[in-house]
C-alpha positions in Angstrom: 30.1 187.9 89.5 26.9 184.9 89.8 27.7 181.9 88.2 25.5 180.8 85.6 25.7 184.2 83.3 25.6 184.3 79.7 29.1 183.3 78.5 29.1 186.0 75.9 32.2 187.7 78.0 34.2 184.5 77.6 35.7 185.3 73.9 38.1 182.4 73.7 35.4 179.7 74.4 34.5 179.5 71.0 38.1 179.4 70.1 38.7 176.5 72.9 35.4 174.9 73.2 36.2 172.3 76.1 37.9 175.2 78.3 36.5 177.4 80.8 37.7 179.6 83.5 36.1 182.0 86.2 36.8 183.1 89.6 34.4 182.5 92.3 34.3 182.9 96.1 33.8 179.5 98.3 31.0 179.6 100.3 31.7 179.7 103.9 31.2 175.8 104.4 34.1 175.2 102.0 31.8 174.5 98.5 32.3 175.9 95.3 29.6 176.3 93.3 30.8 175.0 89.1 29.7 177.3 86.9 27.0 176.0 84.3 29.4 176.9 81.4 32.1 175.0 82.7 30.0 171.8 83.8 29.0 171.6 80.2 32.5 171.3 79.5 33.4 168.2 81.6 31.6 165.1 80.9 31.1 164.1 84.2 30.3 167.7 85.7 26.7 166.8 86.2 25.9 163.8 87.8 22.6 162.6 88.5 23.6 161.8 92.4 26.5 162.7 94.6 30.2 162.0 92.6 33.4 161.1 95.0 36.2 163.0 93.1 39.7 163.2 93.8 41.3 166.3 94.3 45.5 166.0 93.7 46.9 169.0 94.8 50.2 170.0 92.2 53.5 171.8 93.2 52.6 174.8 92.0 49.5 174.7 94.0 46.7 174.1 91.3 44.3 171.1 92.0 42.8 168.7 89.5 39.7 166.9 90.2 38.8 164.4 88.3 36.7 161.1 89.2 37.5 158.7 92.1 36.9 155.8 90.0 39.0 156.9 86.9 42.2 157.7 89.7 42.0 154.3 91.7 45.5 153.1 89.6 47.2 156.4 91.4 45.7 155.8 94.6 47.1 152.2 94.8 50.7 153.2 94.0 50.0 155.7 96.6 49.6 152.8 98.5 52.2 150.9 97.5 55.0 153.3 97.8 53.6 154.0 101.3 53.6 150.2 102.4 57.6 150.3 100.4 59.1 152.9 102.4 61.4 152.5 104.9 60.1 153.1 108.5 61.9 156.1 108.9 60.5 157.6 105.8 57.3 156.1 106.1 55.2 159.2 108.4 56.7 162.1 106.2 55.2 160.4 102.8 51.9 159.5 104.9 51.8 163.1 105.6 52.2 164.6 102.1 49.8 162.1 100.7 47.2 163.1 102.8 48.0 166.4 102.0 48.1 166.1 98.2 45.2 163.7 97.7 42.0 164.2 99.5 38.5 163.4 98.6 35.8 165.4 97.5 32.1 165.4 96.2 30.2 166.7 93.8 26.9 167.5 94.1 23.8 167.1 91.2 23.4 171.2 91.8 26.9 172.0 90.7 28.3 172.0 94.3 31.5 170.5 94.9 32.1 170.2 98.3 35.9 170.4 99.5 37.3 168.9 102.2 38.2 171.5 105.1 41.8 170.9 104.5 41.8 171.7 100.8 39.5 174.7 101.6 42.2 176.1 103.6 44.8 176.0 101.1 42.8 177.2 98.3 41.1 180.0 99.9 43.4 180.4 103.2 41.3 183.6 104.8 37.9 181.9 103.2 37.2 185.1 101.2 39.2 185.5 98.6 38.5 184.1 95.0 39.3 181.1 93.8 40.2 180.4 89.9 38.1 177.3 88.5 39.0 176.2 85.1 37.8 173.4 83.0 40.3 171.7 80.1 40.6 168.0 78.9 37.7 166.9 80.8 38.9 168.0 84.1 38.3 170.8 86.3 41.3 172.6 87.8 41.3 175.0 90.7 43.8 177.4 91.9 44.6 179.8 95.2 45.0 183.1 94.0 48.2 183.4 94.5 49.3 180.2 92.5 46.7 181.5 89.8 49.1 184.9 89.4 52.0 182.9 89.3 50.3 180.7 86.7 49.2 183.4 85.2 52.3 185.7 85.0 54.0 182.8 83.2 51.0 181.3 80.8 50.7 185.2 79.3 54.2 185.8 78.6 54.2 182.3 76.5 51.0 183.1 74.9 52.1 187.0 74.5 55.5 185.3 72.5 53.4 182.8 70.5 51.0 185.2 68.8 53.9 188.0 68.5 55.6 184.8 66.3 52.3 184.0 65.1 51.7 187.3 63.5 55.5 187.7 62.5 55.0 184.5 60.0 51.4 185.3 58.7 53.1 188.8 57.7 56.2 187.1 56.5 53.9 185.0 54.1 51.6 187.8 53.3 54.7 189.7 51.9 56.2 186.5 50.4 52.9 185.7 48.3 52.4 189.9 47.3 55.9 190.0 45.6 55.9 186.2 44.4 
């Protein structure tokens, strides 16, 4: 699959016009090319010059990327917590913060330059796919294992919601036809 192809395969993109999902393989130097269709859905994802971003790793393995300038309060809060932490706990908290937060950069051509640690977390052997999505003006990345776990849970929830919607719709149709 090559990024930038016609989006006709994505039947949900018309329903969720601000969202996009695609699987890509990072380059050997830790770069991820954001697909054109994804960049169209994120206001900051087509910069005129290199843009500094904050990549935040979540507990489920997902990574959320947003402009660093919009997340300065979060980094400030982390700094304050680290400063206030007891000396005995500070090292582990600092290392956790370094593993959770990383500066990445987005180039004008759509290439997202990952930090070495983040590239390894997302694609441990370097050749596995990374799932990349856009939603609510944020970019999300998932390593294959985290994506599979999230998809399994979300697919069940979606299936239940669709079945419930159909049942309610059929009930409404029956009520209209008999009423």
